[in-house]
Structures are given as C-alpha cells and as structure tokens.
VEXKOLPA-921200 format. One record per residue (C-alpha): residue number from 1; residue in one letter; x, y negated, z. Coordinates in nm, 4 decimals, always signed. Layout:
# residues N
(site NUM; 'A'; (X; Y; Z))
...
***
This chain:
# residues 226
(site 1; 'M'; (+1.8504; -0.0745; +0.1084))
(site 2; 'A'; (+1.6284; +0.1974; -0.0599))
(site 3; 'A'; (+1.6301; +0.4253; -0.3065))
(site 4; 'A'; (+1.4201; +0.6614; -0.4832))
(site 5; 'D'; (+1.3342; +1.0131; -0.4146))
(site 6; 'G'; (+1.3054; +1.3647; -0.5655))
(site 7; 'D'; (+1.4264; +1.5005; -0.8773))
(site 8; 'R'; (+1.4991; +1.1393; -1.0588))
(site 9; 'P'; (+1.8072; +0.9512; -1.0548))
(site 10; 'K'; (+1.8937; +0.7704; -0.7062))
(site 11; 'V'; (+1.8136; +0.4443; -0.7223))
(site 12; 'T'; (+2.0220; +0.1977; -0.5119))
(site 13; 'V'; (+1.8426; -0.1433; -0.4326))
(site 14; 'T'; (+2.0078; -0.3887; -0.2425))
(site 15; 'V'; (+1.9379; -0.7530; -0.1944))
(site 16; 'A'; (+2.1868; -0.9902; -0.4234))
(site 17; 'N'; (+2.4255; -1.2340; -0.2838))
(site 18; 'S'; (+2.7254; -1.4865; -0.4269))
(site 19; 'A'; (+2.9894; -1.2710; -0.2741))
(site 20; 'E'; (+2.8728; -0.9600; -0.4431))
(site 21; 'H'; (+2.6946; -0.9692; -0.7237))
(site 22; 'L'; (+2.7146; -1.3647; -0.8782))
(site 23; 'H'; (+2.9327; -1.1776; -1.1816))
(site 24; 'L'; (+2.6282; -0.9539; -1.3241))
(site 25; 'A'; (+2.4042; -1.2880; -1.3402))
(site 26; 'R'; (+2.4720; -1.1746; -1.7295))
(site 27; 'A'; (+2.2999; -0.8512; -1.6487))
(site 28; 'V'; (+2.0289; -0.9427; -1.4693))
(site 29; 'T'; (+1.9868; -1.1971; -1.7474))
(site 30; 'A'; (+1.9531; -0.9054; -2.0021))
(site 31; 'A'; (+1.7558; -0.6549; -1.7838))
(site 32; 'C'; (+1.4608; -0.9539; -1.7356))
(site 33; 'C'; (+1.4812; -1.0512; -2.0750))
(site 34; 'S'; (+1.4821; -0.6374; -2.2526))
(site 35; 'A'; (+1.1597; -0.5115; -2.0050))
(site 36; 'Y'; (+0.9966; -0.8798; -2.0779))
(site 37; 'G'; (+1.0535; -0.9103; -2.4635))
(site 38; 'Y'; (+1.1116; -1.2574; -2.4382))
(site 39; 'A'; (+1.4062; -1.5100; -2.2521))
(site 40; 'R'; (+1.2364; -1.4949; -1.9133))
(site 41; 'I'; (+1.5579; -1.6270; -1.7683))
(site 42; 'D'; (+1.8776; -1.7086; -1.8618))
(site 43; 'E'; (+2.2202; -1.7156; -1.6795))
(site 44; 'E'; (+2.1911; -1.9991; -1.4913))
(site 45; 'E'; (+1.8372; -1.9023; -1.3568))
(site 46; 'A'; (+2.0045; -1.5450; -1.2776))
(site 47; 'R'; (+2.2830; -1.6972; -1.0782))
(site 48; 'D'; (+2.0820; -1.9219; -0.8718))
(site 49; 'R'; (+1.8735; -1.6642; -0.7895))
(site 50; 'I'; (+2.1734; -1.4288; -0.6471))
(site 51; 'A'; (+2.2993; -1.6956; -0.4384))
(site 52; 'M'; (+1.9482; -1.7423; -0.2637))
(site 53; 'G'; (+2.0616; -1.3890; -0.0878))
(site 54; 'D'; (+2.3343; -1.6093; +0.0054))
(site 55; 'A'; (+2.1196; -1.7332; +0.3435))
(site 56; 'G'; (+2.0431; -1.3598; +0.4685))
(site 57; 'G'; (+1.7916; -1.2993; +0.7035))
(site 58; 'A'; (+1.7088; -1.6957; +0.6632))
(site 59; 'A'; (+1.6705; -1.6571; +0.3211))
(site 60; 'N'; (+1.2865; -1.7471; +0.1780))
(site 61; 'R'; (+1.3145; -1.5660; -0.1820))
(site 62; 'V'; (+1.5772; -1.3179; -0.2334))
(site 63; 'L'; (+1.6920; -1.1241; -0.5511))
(site 64; 'H'; (+1.6308; -0.7740; -0.5185))
(site 65; 'C'; (+1.8897; -0.5685; -0.7299))
(site 66; 'A'; (+1.8502; -0.1665; -0.8460))
(site 67; 'F'; (+2.1418; +0.0035; -0.9321))
(site 68; 'L'; (+2.2063; +0.3956; -1.0419))
(site 69; 'E'; (+2.4508; +0.6044; -0.8802))
(site 70; 'D'; (+2.6962; +0.5132; -1.1600))
(site 71; 'G'; (+2.6873; +0.1389; -1.0280))
(site 72; 'S'; (+2.4890; +0.0263; -1.3396))
(site 73; 'L'; (+2.2371; -0.2319; -1.3146))
(site 74; 'V'; (+1.9111; -0.1339; -1.3967))
(site 75; 'G'; (+1.6597; -0.3137; -1.2618))
(site 76; 'C'; (+1.5467; -0.6639; -1.0690))
(site 77; 'C'; (+1.2472; -0.7903; -0.8860))
(site 78; 'S'; (+1.2461; -1.0881; -0.6603))
(site 79; 'S'; (+1.0659; -1.1088; -0.2429))
(site 80; 'T'; (+0.9950; -1.4494; -0.1242))
(site 81; 'I'; (+0.8484; -1.4438; +0.1987))
(site 82; 'Q'; (+0.6290; -1.7780; +0.1382))
(site 83; 'T'; (+0.5436; -1.9423; -0.1348))
(site 84; 'P'; (+0.3558; -2.2621; -0.2084))
(site 85; 'W'; (+0.0284; -2.0734; -0.3715))
(site 86; 'C'; (+0.0219; -1.8190; -0.1124))
(site 87; 'P'; (-0.1878; -1.8511; +0.2643))
(site 88; 'A'; (-0.0128; -1.7787; +0.5022))
(site 89; 'G'; (+0.1217; -1.4760; +0.6012))
(site 90; 'C'; (+0.1045; -1.3648; +0.2379))
(site 91; 'G'; (+0.3984; -1.3056; +0.0756))
(site 92; 'H'; (+0.5027; -1.2841; -0.2773))
(site 93; 'W'; (+0.7054; -1.0210; -0.5826))
(site 94; 'G'; (+0.7677; -1.0621; -0.9088))
(site 95; 'L'; (+1.0048; -1.0989; -1.2165))
(site 96; 'L'; (+0.9966; -0.7499; -1.1509))
(site 97; 'S'; (+1.2216; -0.5838; -1.4378))
(site 98; 'V'; (+1.3432; -0.2422; -1.5566))
(site 99; 'A'; (+1.6096; -0.1991; -1.8228))
(site 100; 'P'; (+1.3893; -0.0458; -2.0880))
(site 101; 'A'; (+1.6441; +0.2727; -2.1207))
(site 102; 'A'; (+1.5840; +0.3406; -1.7507))
(site 103; 'Q'; (+1.2101; +0.3217; -1.7414))
(site 104; 'G'; (+1.0136; +0.6264; -1.6112))
(site 105; 'R'; (+1.2696; +0.7160; -1.3486))
(site 106; 'G'; (+1.1148; +0.5484; -1.0417))
(site 107; 'V'; (+1.3316; +0.2120; -1.0705))
(site 108; 'A'; (+1.0212; +0.0064; -1.0985))
(site 109; 'S'; (+0.8661; +0.2050; -0.7824))
(site 110; 'A'; (+1.1897; +0.1589; -0.5670))
(site 111; 'L'; (+1.2532; -0.2124; -0.6591))
(site 112; 'V'; (+0.8217; -0.2875; -0.4859))
(site 113; 'S'; (+0.9069; -0.0241; -0.2032))
(site 114; 'A'; (+1.2299; -0.2530; -0.1198))
(site 115; 'A'; (+1.0311; -0.5565; -0.1801))
(site 116; 'E'; (+0.7392; -0.5112; +0.0557))
(site 117; 'H'; (+0.9777; -0.3569; +0.3220))
(site 118; 'R'; (+1.1632; -0.6756; +0.3679))
(site 119; 'L'; (+0.8372; -0.8844; +0.3847))
(site 120; 'T'; (+0.6447; -0.6902; +0.6320))
(site 121; 'D'; (+0.9845; -0.7070; +0.8249))
(site 122; 'A'; (+0.9849; -1.0426; +0.8247))
(site 123; 'G'; (+0.5896; -1.0315; +0.9297))
(site 124; 'C'; (+0.3862; -1.0665; +0.6242))
(site 125; 'R'; (+0.0215; -0.9387; +0.6362))
(site 126; 'S'; (-0.0213; -0.9423; +0.2841))
(site 127; 'V'; (+0.1441; -0.9544; -0.0737))
(site 128; 'Q'; (+0.0185; -1.1201; -0.3722))
(site 129; 'I'; (+0.1402; -1.0512; -0.7357))
(site 130; 'E'; (+0.0178; -1.1947; -1.0486))
(site 131; 'Y'; (+0.0344; -1.0836; -1.4268))
(site 132; 'E'; (-0.1142; -1.1778; -1.7999))
(site 133; 'Y'; (-0.3060; -0.9130; -1.9127))
(site 134; 'V'; (-0.5450; -0.8450; -2.2657))
(site 135; 'G'; (-0.8419; -0.6902; -2.2714))
(site 136; 'G'; (-0.7640; -0.3744; -2.4063))
(site 137; 'E'; (-0.3769; -0.3835; -2.5096))
(site 138; 'P'; (-0.1963; -0.0861; -2.4523))
(site 139; 'L'; (+0.0860; -0.2903; -2.2649))
(site 140; 'S'; (-0.1611; -0.5094; -2.0488))
(site 141; 'E'; (-0.3790; -0.1741; -1.9933))
(site 142; 'R'; (-0.0476; +0.0665; -1.8452))
(site 143; 'L'; (+0.0398; -0.2862; -1.6492))
(site 144; 'R'; (-0.3327; -0.3574; -1.5136))
(site 145; 'A'; (-0.3307; +0.0799; -1.4026))
(site 146; 'W'; (+0.0100; +0.0537; -1.2507))
(site 147; 'Y'; (-0.0639; -0.2158; -1.0318))
(site 148; 'E'; (-0.4308; -0.2331; -0.9468))
(site 149; 'D'; (-0.4502; +0.2068; -0.9194))
(site 150; 'K'; (-0.0873; +0.3116; -0.8432))
(site 151; 'C'; (+0.0429; +0.0116; -0.6366))
(site 152; 'G'; (-0.2679; -0.0308; -0.5036))
(site 153; 'F'; (-0.3482; -0.3840; -0.5820))
(site 154; 'G'; (-0.6995; -0.5443; -0.5721))
(site 155; 'C'; (-0.8384; -0.8474; -0.7946))
(site 156; 'P'; (-1.1278; -0.9858; -0.7388))
(site 157; 'S'; (-1.2044; -1.0484; -1.0908))
(site 158; 'A'; (-1.3186; -0.7553; -1.3548))
(site 159; 'P'; (-1.0837; -0.6778; -1.6183))
(site 160; 'A'; (-1.0498; -0.9304; -1.9503))
(site 161; 'R'; (-1.2840; -0.8031; -2.2459))
(site 162; 'R'; (-1.1309; -0.6620; -2.5051))
(site 163; 'G'; (-0.9030; -0.9160; -2.6979))
(site 164; 'A'; (-0.9492; -1.1560; -2.4594))
(site 165; 'R'; (-0.6664; -1.3096; -2.2292))
(site 166; 'Q'; (-0.6727; -1.3486; -1.8651))
(site 167; 'F'; (-0.4280; -1.4784; -1.5734))
(site 168; 'R'; (-0.5214; -1.2112; -1.2750))
(site 169; 'R'; (-0.4025; -1.2623; -0.8844))
(site 170; 'C'; (-0.4140; -0.9761; -0.7136))
(site 171; 'R'; (-0.3062; -0.9197; -0.3243))
(site 172; 'K'; (-0.2865; -0.5775; -0.1135))
(site 173; 'L'; (-0.2560; -0.5463; +0.2575))
(site 174; 'L'; (+0.0744; -0.4608; +0.4363))
(site 175; 'L'; (+0.0738; -0.2551; +0.7398))
(site 176; 'P'; (+0.3481; -0.2868; +0.9774))
(site 177; 'E'; (+0.3794; +0.1074; +1.0382))
(site 178; 'G'; (+0.6302; +0.1948; +0.8157))
(site 179; 'G'; (+0.7048; -0.1044; +0.6957))
(site 180; 'G'; (+0.5430; -0.1576; +0.3359))
(site 181; 'R'; (+0.2396; +0.0691; +0.3648))
(site 182; 'V'; (-0.1172; -0.0447; +0.1799))
(site 183; 'A'; (-0.4295; -0.1382; +0.2841))
(site 184; 'N'; (-0.6308; -0.1133; -0.0801))
(site 185; 'S'; (-0.8677; -0.4299; -0.0369))
(site 186; 'Y'; (-0.8451; -0.7915; -0.1117))
(site 187; 'T'; (-0.9101; -1.0567; +0.1555))
(site 188; 'A'; (-1.1062; -1.3746; -0.0363))
(site 189; 'G'; (-1.1748; -1.6985; +0.2122))
(site 190; 'C'; (-1.4781; -1.9216; +0.1659))
(site 191; 'D'; (-1.6540; -2.2314; +0.3108))
(site 192; 'A'; (-1.9300; -1.9789; +0.4298))
(site 193; 'C'; (-1.8233; -1.6693; +0.4965))
(site 194; 'E'; (-1.5335; -1.4504; +0.5006))
(site 195; 'G'; (-1.5274; -1.1347; +0.2123))
(site 196; 'R'; (-1.2772; -0.8356; +0.2065))
(site 197; 'V'; (-1.3255; -0.6956; -0.1285))
(site 198; 'D'; (-1.2619; -0.3050; -0.1799))
(site 199; 'A'; (-1.0437; -0.2651; -0.4848))
(site 200; 'L'; (-1.3396; -0.0152; -0.6283))
(site 201; 'G'; (-1.6082; -0.2650; -0.5793))
(site 202; 'W'; (-1.5796; -0.6634; -0.5235))
(site 203; 'H'; (-1.9634; -0.6423; -0.4158))
(site 204; 'D'; (-1.8311; -0.8416; -0.1162))
(site 205; 'Y'; (-1.6432; -1.0622; -0.2779))
(site 206; 'R'; (-1.9422; -1.1486; -0.5281))
(site 207; 'A'; (-2.1526; -1.1798; -0.1740))
(site 208; 'A'; (-1.9166; -1.4369; -0.0535))
(site 209; 'R'; (-1.9666; -1.6169; -0.3820))
(site 210; 'A'; (-2.3224; -1.5920; -0.3401))
(site 211; 'M'; (-2.3002; -1.7332; -0.0384))
(site 212; 'R'; (-2.0935; -2.0329; -0.0845))
(site 213; 'S'; (-2.2974; -2.1413; -0.3930))
(site 214; 'I'; (-2.6272; -2.0796; -0.1502))
(site 215; 'A'; (-2.4280; -2.3407; +0.1113))
(site 216; 'R'; (-2.3436; -2.5907; -0.1057))
(site 217; 'C'; (-2.7090; -2.5802; -0.2526))
(site 218; 'I'; (-2.8212; -2.6284; +0.1207))
(site 219; 'R'; (-2.5549; -2.9320; +0.1708))
(site 220; 'R'; (-2.7217; -3.0925; -0.1721))
(site 221; 'V'; (-3.0805; -3.0735; -0.0309))
(site 222; 'L'; (-3.0175; -3.1492; +0.3124))
(site 223; 'L'; (-2.7471; -3.4229; +0.2884))
(site 224; 'G'; (-2.7305; -3.5178; -0.0394))
(site 225; 'A'; (-2.3550; -3.4063; -0.1225))
(site 226; 'D'; (-2.1477; -3.1170; -0.1973))
***
C-alpha cells in the first residue's frame, strides 16, 4: 500500500481483489475509458483484472487501485512480474489511468510508486512500459515528458518527427534499496555486445547496433551466412 504525501490530497493505493473490490468494476472501467478517451476496457475485463489479485503474493499480474480519503476510486494501474514480451527479471506496468477530475493531484505518481515497489519486492531488476506517441502532438509530448523525464524511463529510439506515429518501448533499472528507486538507463543486448544506454545520449545503443551490423557483415564474408 502506498500514499502520496505533501499538500496534495492523500491517495491510497492497494492491490485489488474480488472479495473487496469486485463491485468497483464499473468505476475502474469508467476511470480507464475517461482517461484514455476511448473504450480501453469493458466491465468484464475490469472484473478479470480485479480477480487477478486473489492469488495474493503468488499473483503474476495485479491491478492497483487508487482511492481518495472519501473512498472514491480515482485511478488504476497494472503491474506484471513477468510478461511474454519482456526479458527475465524485467517487470512491466501499464493501463495507467487517472480520472480526469483527479489528474494533477499525485494519483499517477502514487500508482507508479506502488507498482514499482511491488516489482522490486518480487525481484525485478528493471521495468518496461510502452506507449503510442505522435511527434509534436501536445498530449504525446506531455506523456513523453512524464514517462521519460519525470519517471526516468529511457527509450533507444529518437522521438518521431512531427505528425509521425511511433510505438515507444521504454525501460529503466530498479534498484533494490528503498524499492522502486531508479537508475536512468536502458540496457540493450545484441549478438556482438551488450550496450548500456544513457537516457540522455543513446551513443552506446547506436554503437551496439553498429557492432551488430559489423558482426553480420563479417559472418557473411567469412561464412557466407547471416
């Protein structure tokens, strides 16, 4: 459980489960769909996501729900210890949603903190997120600033040119001390080398890709195969 501090309203985040929160499926659906601006999930999916927490500490994916002091649900976020698309030891969070009326009040930060603490406690060394980005679009620029500046995620791809659509996959390291603290870097593996990429420059990532291309050329010349 986590809460936001300071002058902002107190936000409490807890892992949802059927016994306590199944009746909130409609509220979860409304929060998600209003935040995304389209029908991101339906009530059936919301109920399924809530029920994932029934496994307790053995659960792989859970839904974190954020509440104000009056008990109103104002946001949610999923966290997954191991997804099929992330490498071993790399957790994942997504479906980050905050009701429009509650945005700017620390709800998203409290949800992310709770998700990353859970992943760190489960032994994850890094965390991945993905999001759609359109170069120059105000909402996309806000999202990129929040994810990649404030939250500390790094992406090996440069932002798309104005008007171009891009799927951005971002990672950051999770340090065990204090749970969920961040090292601002991205680790990229390849056949020839493993480059650790600083989120400000990406020169190591480019070097890793160049080394991979060189290695392929050598294989073609010497072995006649890729």
